[in-house]
C-alpha positions as CSV (number, residue, x, y, z in Angstrom):
1,M,-48.2,-84.4,-33.6
2,T,-47.5,-81.2,-35.6
3,I,-46.1,-78.3,-33.9
4,L,-47.0,-75.0,-34.5
5,Y,-45.2,-72.0,-34.0
6,A,-47.0,-68.6,-33.3
7,G,-46.2,-65.9,-35.6
8,F,-46.6,-63.1,-33.2
9,N,-45.3,-62.4,-29.7
10,I,-46.7,-60.6,-26.5
11,G,-45.9,-57.1,-27.1
12,D,-46.3,-57.2,-30.9
13,V,-48.7,-54.4,-32.1
14,I,-51.0,-55.6,-34.7
15,V,-54.0,-55.1,-37.1
16,H,-56.8,-56.9,-37.7
17,K,-57.0,-57.4,-41.2
18,E,-60.9,-57.6,-41.0
19,Q,-62.4,-55.1,-38.5
20,K,-59.1,-52.5,-38.9
21,F,-58.4,-52.1,-35.1
22,R,-54.9,-51.8,-33.8
23,G,-53.8,-53.6,-30.6
24,V,-51.3,-55.1,-28.7
25,I,-50.7,-59.1,-27.9
26,I,-50.8,-59.7,-24.5
27,D,-51.2,-63.5,-24.6
28,V,-50.9,-66.2,-27.2
29,D,-53.2,-69.7,-27.6
30,A,-51.6,-72.5,-29.2
31,D,-55.1,-73.1,-30.6
32,F,-58.9,-72.0,-30.0
33,Q,-59.6,-72.1,-26.6
34,G,-63.4,-70.7,-26.9
35,T,-66.5,-72.4,-27.0
36,D,-68.2,-73.3,-30.3
37,D,-71.2,-70.8,-30.0
38,W,-68.6,-68.1,-29.4
39,Y,-66.8,-69.0,-32.6
40,D,-70.0,-69.3,-34.4
41,Q,-71.2,-65.9,-33.3
42,Y,-68.3,-63.6,-33.5
43,T,-66.2,-65.0,-36.2
44,T,-66.8,-64.3,-39.7
45,N,-64.4,-66.1,-41.8
46,Q,-64.5,-69.2,-39.8
47,P,-60.2,-69.0,-38.8
48,S,-58.5,-72.4,-38.3
49,K,-59.2,-73.3,-34.5
50,V,-56.0,-75.5,-35.1
51,A,-53.8,-72.3,-35.2
52,P,-52.4,-69.8,-32.8
53,W,-54.9,-67.4,-31.6
54,Y,-54.3,-64.0,-29.4
55,H,-55.5,-62.0,-26.6
56,V,-55.6,-58.3,-27.6
57,L,-55.8,-55.0,-26.0
58,V,-57.6,-52.7,-28.5
59,D,-56.2,-49.6,-29.2
60,E,-58.6,-46.2,-28.0
61,E,-61.3,-48.7,-27.1
62,G,-60.4,-50.3,-23.5
63,S,-61.7,-53.3,-24.4
64,M,-60.0,-56.8,-25.7
65,A,-60.5,-58.9,-28.5
66,Y,-59.5,-62.7,-29.2
67,V,-58.3,-62.9,-32.8
68,A,-56.8,-65.7,-34.7
69,E,-53.4,-65.5,-36.1
70,Q,-54.5,-65.7,-40.1
71,N,-56.5,-62.3,-39.1
72,I,-53.7,-60.1,-38.0
73,Y,-50.7,-58.5,-39.6
74,V,-47.7,-56.5,-37.9
75,D,-48.9,-52.5,-37.3
76,S,-46.4,-50.6,-39.3
77,T,-47.6,-47.0,-37.9
78,D,-44.9,-47.3,-34.9
79,M,-48.0,-45.1,-32.9
80,E,-48.4,-46.5,-29.4
81,I,-51.4,-48.0,-28.2
82,E,-54.3,-46.2,-25.7
83,H,-55.4,-48.6,-23.5
84,P,-55.7,-48.5,-19.5
85,M,-54.1,-51.9,-19.1
86,V,-51.1,-51.2,-21.4
87,D,-49.0,-49.4,-18.2
88,D,-49.9,-52.3,-16.0
89,I,-48.6,-54.9,-18.5
90,F,-45.6,-53.5,-20.4
91,A,-42.8,-51.6,-18.7
92,D,-41.6,-49.7,-22.1
93,Y,-42.4,-49.4,-25.9
94,E,-40.1,-49.5,-29.0
95,P,-41.4,-48.9,-32.1
96,G,-43.9,-51.5,-32.7
97,H,-43.5,-53.5,-29.8
98,Y,-43.9,-53.3,-26.0
99,L,-41.6,-54.8,-23.5
100,P,-43.3,-56.8,-20.5
101,K,-42.9,-56.3,-16.9
102,Q,-41.9,-59.5,-16.1
103,T,-39.9,-62.0,-17.9
104,I,-40.2,-66.0,-16.9
105,N,-36.4,-67.5,-17.0
């Protein structure tokens, strides 16, 4: 069995390589958890299904996205994300990263 490690964490601010939107990661899946129909309809570069995927709050849109690790990179602007759910999930912002309100010990 191969153990994969996610390259990003909950709270990281990212940019989508193709669609160029900014966002903040709110959840991580070890591999693709969607349906084949969704994958066929919404992916353009056939990202790996056996690598990490991320649930992302999209900046200035009020929407969410499900993105493959290969399609994102770290945002370097140090700007906060504008999304109505940010304050519900995160307690504070440090440049490039949000701190979750709750942690699991």
